[in-house]
VOBA-1610 file (N, C-alpha, C; in pm, whole numbers, padded with zeros to 5 digits, always signed):
BEGIN
Met+00081-00119+00000Met+00000+00000+00000Met+00086+00126+00000Ser+00199+00125+00062Ser+00286+00240+00063Ser+00341+00267-00077Asp+00358+00163-00159Asp+00402+00184-00297Asp+00296+00263-00374Thr+00171+00234-00346Thr+00062+00304-00413Thr+00060+00451-00373Ile+00080+00479-00248Ile+00081+00617-00201Ile+00199+00692-00262Val+00313+00630-00268Val+00432+00692-00329Val+00406+00718-00476Ala+00345+00623-00545Ala+00314+00640-00687Ala+00216+00754-00707Val+00115+00765-00622Val+00016+00872-00631Val+00083+01007-00603Leu+00168+01012-00503Leu+00238+01137-00472Leu+00330+01179-00585Ile+00403+01085-00645Ile+00491+01116-00757Ile+00408+01163-00877Thr+00298+01093-00905Thr+00211+01133-01016Thr+00154+01273-00992Gly+00111+01299-00870Gly+00058+01431-00836Gly+00162+01539-00850Ala+00286+01512-00803Ala+00394+01609-00813Ala+00428+01638-00958Val+00438+01532-01039Val+00467+01549-01182Val+00353+01629-01247Ser+00231+01598-01211Ser+00116+01669-01267Ser+00121+01818-01230Leu+00154+01847-01105Leu+00166+01988-01063Leu+00278+02060-01137Ile+00391+01993-01155Ile+00504+02054-01226Ile+00466+02084-01371Val+00401+01989-01438Val+00360+02010-01577Val+00258+02122-01585His+00161+02120-01494His+00059+02225-01493His+00122+02361-01468Tyr+00214+02371-01373Tyr+00281+02497-01341Tyr+00360+02549-01460Ser+00437+02462-01525Ser+00518+02507-01638Ser+00429+02549-01755Thr+00321+02475-01779Thr+00228+02514-01886Thr+00161+02646-01853His+00118+02661-01729His+00052+02783-01686His+00149+02901-01694Lys+00273+02879-01652Lys+00374+02985-01657Lys+00398+03028-01802Ser+00404+02932-01893Ser+00423+02962-02035Ser+00305+03041-02089Ser+00184+03001-02050Ser+00064+03071-02096Ser+00063+03215-02044Ile+00100+03233-01920Ile+00103+03368-01863Ile+00207+03453-01935Lys+00325+03395-01964Lys+00429+03470-02035Lys+00380+03510-02174Asp+00315+03417-02246Asp+00260+03449-02378Asp+00155+03559-02367Phe+00070+03551-02267Phe-00033+03652-02246Phe+00030+03788-02219Cys+00131+03790-02133Cys+00198+03916-02101Cys+00268+03974-02223Asp+00332+03889-02304Asp+00397+03936-02426Asp+00295+03996-02522Glu+00182+03930-02539Glu+00075+03980-02627Glu+00020+04112-02573Leu+00002+04119-02443Leu-00047+04242-02381Leu+00052+04357-02400Asp+00180+04329-02386Asp+00283+04432-02409Asp+00280+04480-02554Lys+00266+04387-02647Lys+00262+04422-02789Lys+00141+04512-02818Arg+00025+04473-02764Arg-00096+04554-02785Arg-00084+04690-02720Thr-00020+04694-02604Thr+00000+04821-02534Thr+00088+04913-02617Glu+00194+04858-02676Glu+00282+04939-02760Glu+00205+04994-02880Leu+00122+04909-02942Leu+00043+04956-03055Leu-00055+05063-03011Ser-00117+05042-02896Ser-00211+05142-02846Ser-00139+05273-02816Asp-00020+05264-02757Asp+00057+05385-02729Asp+00092+05459-02858Glu+00127+05385-02963Glu+00159+05448-03091Glu+00036+05518-03148Lys-00079+05451-03139Lys-00203+05514-03188Lys-00235+05639-03107Ile-00221+05629-02975Ile-00251+05744-02890Ile-00157+05859-02921Asn-00027+05830-02937Asn+00069+05935-02968Asn+00038+05998-03104Gly+00000+05915-03201Gly-00036+05969-03332Gly-00159+06058-03324Arg-00256+06013-03247Arg-00378+06093-03231Arg-00350+06221-03154Met-00260+06213-03057Met-00224+06333-02982Met-00155+06435-03073Asp-00071+06387-03165Asp-00007+06478-03260Asp-00111+06549-03344Val-00209+06474-03392Val-00317+06533-03472Val-00395+06633-03387Phe-00426+06593-03264Phe-00500+06681-03174Phe-00424+06810-03148Glu-00294+06799-03123Glu-00214+06919-03096Glu-00209+07010-03218Thr-00200+06951-03337Thr-00199+07031-03460Thr-00332+07104-03476Lys-00441+07032-03455Lys-00573+07094-03468Lys-00592+07202-03362Leu-00545+07176-03241Leu-00557+07274-03135Leu-00476+07399-03167Thr-00358+07381-03221Thr-00275+07496-03260Thr-00345+07577-03369Asn-00400+07508-03469Asn-00472+07578-03576Asn-00593+07652-03521Leu-00666+07588-03432Leu-00783+07652-03373Leu-00742+07773-03290Thr-00634+07762-03216Thr-00585+07874-03136Thr-00548+07991-03225Asn-00483+07963-03337Asn-00449+08071-03431Asn-00573+08137-03489Glu-00674+08056-03521Glu-00798+08111-03574Glu-00867+08200-03470Val-00866+08157-03345Val-00928+08237-03238Val-00853+08368-03221Lys-00719+08363-03228Lys-00640+08487-03217Lys-00674+08584-03330Lys-00687+08530-03452Lys-00725+08615-03566Lys-00862+08676-03543His-00955+08594-03499His-01092+08641-03473His-01091+08752-03367Asn-01019+08728-03257Asn-01014+08827-03151Asn-00950+08957-03199Ser-00850+08946-03285Ser-00786+09065-03340Ser-00885+09144-03425Ile-00964+09075-03504Ile-01065+09142-03587Ile-01168+09210-03499Ile-01212+09142-03393Ile-01311+09200-03303Ile-01254+09326-03237Glu-01130+09320-03192Glu-01069+09437-03129Glu-01057+09553-03227Arg-01016+09524-03349Arg-01005+09631-03450Arg-01142+09688-03484Thr-01241+09601-03492Thr-01378+09648-03521Thr-01427+09740-03410Tyr-01400+09704-03287Tyr-01440+09787-03174Tyr-01374+09924-03182Glu-01243+09926-03212Glu-01172+10053-03225Glu-01230+10136-03341Leu-01262+10070-03452Leu-01321+10141-03566Leu-01457+10200-03530Glu-01536+10124-03454Glu-01667+10175-03413Glu-01651+10297-03322Lys-01552+10293-03232Lys-01529+10410-03146Lys-01489+10531-03230Thr-01398+10507-03325Thr-01352+10616-03411Thr-01467+10670-03495Thr-01552+10582-03547Thr-01667+10623-03629Thr-01762+10709-03546Lys-01790+10667-03423Lys-01879+10747-03338Lys-01820+10883-03311Leu-01690+10888-03287Leu-01623+11016-03262Leu-01632+11105-03385Leu-01606+11049-03502Leu-01613+11128-03626Leu-01756+11173-03655Glu-01854+11085-03627Glu-01994+11126-03647Glu-02029+11243-03556Glu-01982+11240-03435Glu-02008+11350-03341Glu-01941+11478-03389Lys-01819+11466-03441Lys-01749+11584-03493Lys-01823+11642-03613Val-01876+11554-03700Val-01952+11601-03816Val-02078+11674-03769Lys-02146+11619-03668Lys-02267+11686-03615Lys-02232+11825-03561Val-02123+11833-03485Val-02081+11962-03429Val-02048+12059-03542Ala-01977+12011-03644Ala-01941+12097-03756Ala-02065+12144-03830Asn-02162+12056-03851Asn-02287+12094-03918Asn-02363+12199-03836His-02367+12183-03706His-02434+12282-03622His-02363+12416-03630Arg-02232+12416-03631Arg-02158+12543-03642Arg-02184+12609-03776Ile-02190+12526-03882Ile-02218+12582-04015Ile-02357+12643-04016Glu-02456+12573-03959Glu-02592+12627-03954Glu-02596+12757-03874Asp-02525+12759-03761Asp-02522+12881-03680Asp-02460+12997-03758Leu-02353+12970-03832Leu-02289+13076-03911Leu-02381+13124-04024Glu-02456+13029-04084Glu-02546+13068-04191Glu-02659+13154-04137His-02708+13126-04021His-02819+13204-03961His-02774+13341-03911Gln-02649+13358-03880Gln-02598+13486-03833Gln-02594+13587-03945Lys-02580+13547-04066Lys-02566+13640-04176Lys-02696+13695-04214
//
């Protein structure tokens, strides 16, 4: 009976060793595949980030141009109002001079 127990223990030990080595190999393959996919994902993310940064830079430039136009338009409107007021004052002075004669 002790021979049977020894045989069962040896068979169990061999089975555990085979299972462990197979499992270890599977885990290594899984980790290698995961690393490969991660590298591909990182490349895609970096590529997309480059595109995003380019688009953001272009958008920022467009906003700066827009803001510059708005600022210039505001200044032109102020100048126009000032000139319109000067024209009104000049017209009133001309009318006053015409009525004095």
